[in-house]
N, C-alpha and C positions, 0 to 999 in steps of 0.2 A: 720659402716653400711654392712648386709650381701653381701657376692660376689658370683655371678655367675661362675660356671666353665662351660666350653662352650665345645662342640664336634672341639677338634683342626685340621685345615688343615694339615696336616702332610707330604703331597706331589703336587706340583702343580698340578697334575692331580685330584686330590681328593675332590669329592662333597659330599660323603657320607661313611660310614664305619661302621664296627661293632664293639660294645663295649663289647669286647671279654670277661673280668672281670676284677673287682675292687678287687686293691691292699691294699686298705684302707677301713676301714669300717665305717658306722657313729659312731658320738661319738671319732675318733680318731683324736689327736693334730698331724697337719702336719707342716713340715717347707719347705721353697724354697729349691727343688729341688728332693725332696721327690716323690718316685714314687706313683701315684694314682690308674693308671689303664693300663689294656693293651688295643690297641686298632689294629683293623684287617683293616690295609686300602686294596686298590686295587693292592698294592706290596709288602707289607710285613706286619708283626707283630710288633708293635712298642709301648715303653713302655712313659706314660705322666705323666710327672713330675708338682708338684705344683711350682708356682710361685708366691704363697703369703703365710704367715704363719696364722695359724689360727686351727681352729676344725672342720673337716667335718659334719656339721648340718644335712643334708639331702642329700641323692642319689635320685635323678629324673629318670636317667633309669636304669633297670638293667641289671646287666653281662648277656650276650649272646643274646642281643638286636640289630638286624640288620640293617640295611638301615638306621642309625640316620645321618640326614644331618648332615655338619656344620655349626658352630657356635650355634646348638641347643642347651641350658643349659642340662648339665647333671647331677649337682650335686650345693648344695649351702655351701660355705663356712663361717664361722663366722670369723669375726676379733678379735684378742685378746683383751679381757674385753668384749665382746657380749655373752647375753645369748640365751636360745631358745625361749625368748619372743621377740627377735630382727625379728624375721621370722612372727609375725603376722601383716598380709595385704602386708608382701613383696612378689610381683612376679617378678621371675626370666626373665631375659631378656637376648638375646644372642647378640655378637657382631655384627658389620654391616658385611655382606657375602663379600667378595670379587669379585670382576670382573668375568666373566667369560669369560677371554680369553685364548688364547694358552701361554704357560709357552713360558717365552722369553728365546732364546738362552745364555749362560752362557758366562761370560767376557772372553775376550780373554788370558786373563791371567790363568795360573793355577791355579785351585780350590786347598784350602786347607781344611782339615776337622777341624770344629769346635773343639775345646778343651772340654772335659769332665765336667770338674768346672773351670771356669773363676777365676781369683786372686779376691780377695775382694776388692784388694785397686784400681785396674783397671777397666775402664768400655770399653766392646766391641761396635762395631757397632750392632744395632738393627738388629735383625735377620728378615729376610724376604725371603717369598715365592712368588715370582712374584711381584705383588704391595701392598702386605698384609703385615703387619710390628708386628710382634709377641710382645705381650704386655699384661699384666695381665688387668684383666677385671675392677678392680678397678683404675687401670693407665689410663686405655682410658676415664672411667667414669668422673677422674678429669681433663684429659686434655681437654677434651669436654666441661667440663663447664667454662674451663678457656679459652676456644678457642684456644689452642696451637697446633701447628703440631707436631704431633707424627714423623713424619720422620726427625724431627731435632734434637731429643731428644735419646742421647745414652744410652744402658742399661745396667744396672750393674747385670741382673740375669742371670739366667741358659741361656748358650748359645747366650748370648747377648740381653736376653729380658727386655722388659723395666718395671720395678714396681714402686710402690706408692713412692719411696723417689726418684728415677728420675726424675719423672712429679714434685714434688714439689722444687725440687733443680731448676728444669727449670722454675717455675713459681716465683722462688726469683729471681732468673737472669734475666728475663723477657724475656722469649722464644719467637723463632719464630709463628704469630699469624696462625691458620690455615686460610685455601681459604675456602669459601661459597661451599658448596658440590653443586655438579650438580646432577638432576633429574635423577635417573637410569632407562634405557631403558626398557622394558616390553620385559619379556623373551619369546620366539618364543611359539607358542601352539603345542603339540607335535604332530607327525604326525598318523593318524591313521593307525593300523597293519593291512597288508593283511589278509582276513579271511583265518584260518586253513583249508588245503582239509577235505573230509570227512575220518572217520576211528577212530579207538581208539588210543590214546597216552597219554602219561603221560607228565604233564606240569612240567617243570623242571625251577624254580626259576632262575633269572641270579644274579651271586658274582658281589662283587666290581668290581673284575679284570677282567671279562668277560662282563662287563657292558663298562670298560672302554676301551677294548681293540675293542669292537663293535664301537664307538664312535670314538676313533680316527684312526682307518684303514678306516672307512667312512671315514672320514674327509680328509684323506691321498688320498684316489680314486678320492674323488670329487674334489679337490681344486689342488694335486701337478700332473703338467702334467709328467707322467712314459715313458721311453722309455726304452728300453732293447737292451743288447750286449751280447753276446753267444761267447765263446773261448773254445778251447779244449786245455788242459794241460797234458804233459806227467810225468809221478809218477813217474818211476822206480828208478832215482837217490836219490829222494827223499826217497824211500822205503828204499833204501840200507843204505842209509845215516841214517835214522832212525834207522831202525836195528842195524847199529855198534853202533848209541849215548847210546840206551838203555842198551846193552850190556857192556857197559863200568864201569856201577854204577847201584845200587839198589837204590840209594837218588832221581832218579825221573824217570817216565816213559814218554816219550815224544808222543804226538799223532800227526797224521795229520793235525789234528786242530789246534794244534800246531804252527806247520809250515804255516797254512795259517794266523792266527792271525798276526804272524812277517812278511810274504810276504805281507799282506794289508798294514800295518803300512809304512814298506819301498816302496813301490808304491805310498801312498800317500806322502812321502816325497821327490820323485822323480816327483811329480806333485803336488804341494802344493796347487794351485788353486783348486783341486777338493777335499779339505779338507775345506770345506765350507759350511755355511748354508744361507739358503735365509731370508734376514731380511726385508721385504716387501718393501720398498725404497732403499734399499742397498744389499749386498752381502758381510757375515760374514765369513771372513778365517781366521781359528784358526791356532795359533804356534804351539801345541802340536798336537803329532798324535796319540789318543785313538780310540780303536776300541771296538765297542759293539759285543756280542756275544748271540745269541737266546741262552736260555735254557728254556727246555720243563719242565713245572711244571703241579701239579694237577690244573685243571681249567683254565689253559691257560700256558701263557709264560712271560718271564723276560730276560731284556737283560742287565744284567751286564755287567761292561766296562771296560778294561784292559788299564791303563792309560798308556801314554809316552811308547807304546808297541814297538816303533822302538828304546828305548833304553835300551830294555831289551832283554837278552839271552833266548834260547829256555826251558831250563830248568825252568829259572825264570816264565816264560809264561805260562809253564805247571802248574807249585805248584800253582800258583795264580788263574788260572781257575779252579783247581779242588775246591779249596777252595771256592771260587765265587760261584760255581754250588753247591756246599754242602750246604751254606746258602741259596741259590735262592730257592732250596727244601725244606728248614727248614723256609722257609716264613722269616729269619734273615736278609735280606739284607739293609744295611743304606742307605738312597738316595742318599748320595754320590757316594754308589758304583754301582748304575743303571741309575744315571743321567748323561747326557753330550754327547759328541763325533758326531761326523758329520757321521761315516760311520758304517753299522753294518754287519755281517755275519748269515746268517743264512744256517746252514749243516742239510742236510736228507740223507746224502750219507751212512749214519750205517742203514737206514730204506731201502737202495736196489733204492730209487729213482734215476733215471739215470739223468733227466734236469727238472727245475723250475724255475717260474719266483716267487720274492718275492716283497709285498710289503711295501714301502718305510715308516719307523718308524718316523712322523714330531716329531721335525723339523728338521732332518736330512736329506742329500740329496741322500745318496745311501745308496744299499744294495747288498751284492754280495751272490747269491744263490748257496750252493754248491752242486754237484751230486756227485754220487757214483764214484769211482774209478774200474774199468771194463777190464779185457783182450779184445782187438780190435783190428782189423788189420790195419798196417798201411803200408804205403809206402815210402823205404828208399833206396836212390841212384838207384831207377827204380826198387827196387824188392821189393816183399812183406814181411813183419814181421810183427810179436806181439809186440804189448806194452800196458801197464796198461793205460790208459785215463782217464780222468777226464772233463767232462762239467763244466762249473761254468757260469753263468748269473748276468750280471750287471744293477740292474735295478737304472735309474739316475733321478734324479729331472731337468728337461730340463729348469729350470729356470736359474740354478747355473752352472750344468755341460753337454756342448753341446756334438756332437758324437765325433769329433775328440779328445776331452780331455777324455771322458770315455774311448775311443779306447785306446789312447796313458797309461792310467791307467791300464788296463787289458794287456798291451805289456809287462809292467813291473812287472804285478803282473805273468804274465806268465814266466818271464826270471828267476825269485827267486825261483817259481815253479820246475821248469827242472833243472835248475842249483842251488843246494840248497846251495850248498860252497859259493855263492855270498854273501848270508844273514851272512855269518860270518866275511865280510870284512868291 
């Protein structure tokens, strides 16, 4: 029976994407793991691999098509032994769409990247995105006909995806039956746009990234109770240390932002209750001190994550951040490189911005807005002096971080910035 290949959900926030191009063409024989197409998501360009063997019989959506909804059929695959006559009267159908809910926070344990090619003898746990289980269309259809719960089946396909043989083995061993599906709630009607003002204008279509930014940050300002704390940090000692370290080797070039990333992670380690996210009826406090860093790219921004930044030296952070920024601007970040973390940094100091307040990126609970370092008059021991000062503003989710907790976090951050030698201890 022909198999429908559908538009995959390649990230928890993806609802639609651009089918950039096809790597395979009609009539090609494909094996499990072969690259079929490239998909541009709201975050990056990613390859889509085949999860079944067969022949690519028909391409339903051409390369270059934008705004293709998740689970829309994009091609038809014929199984081994089938010919073109099997397409007569066949209607491609998409898999059930996942519920439109916010992405859940990651597990407290450190995430480990999935292997590129799992062992044929060992089965991995099925790959999930939110509540969606990744399985081939044929495996879904067989499981549905047999009344099996896909969540109880281990996958042996690429990245732990469930394929036909996994379901057949589960049927033979008497797998867990699926619960009766609940009726999906009706989607809310879109709000009418405010009429534009009179005048000549050019209409610019929204990219997937811009749609996601608009939706998530509107959600943030409407649902997260923000409050803001601002503090001044003196940079002269940090700038002197940076100059000395950069003069010692050509293997790295440490930036002020690298100091800020490490200082943020160490401050969170001093105040671990701030390294948390809102979990609805609970607070999720994380053990790893990961720091997301906003990177401006064409059409928007993305926040790659420096994992366990408290355990990394300045040179390691510097090199890792450069690599992440390069991949972000090329649209090549993998999901595990930009998902996770409870805390973000947004630095506009290089643009001369003195001070600003950033919007929290849900489901995180705080973001630190960094202003420009500039010469300002200060009072020392009753006398006027000049110093390089930097304003930073912490935006906090009041459900997770109270005023006193946010103030304590900034106190430790300021201490590390003004006495950078303490970051080495």
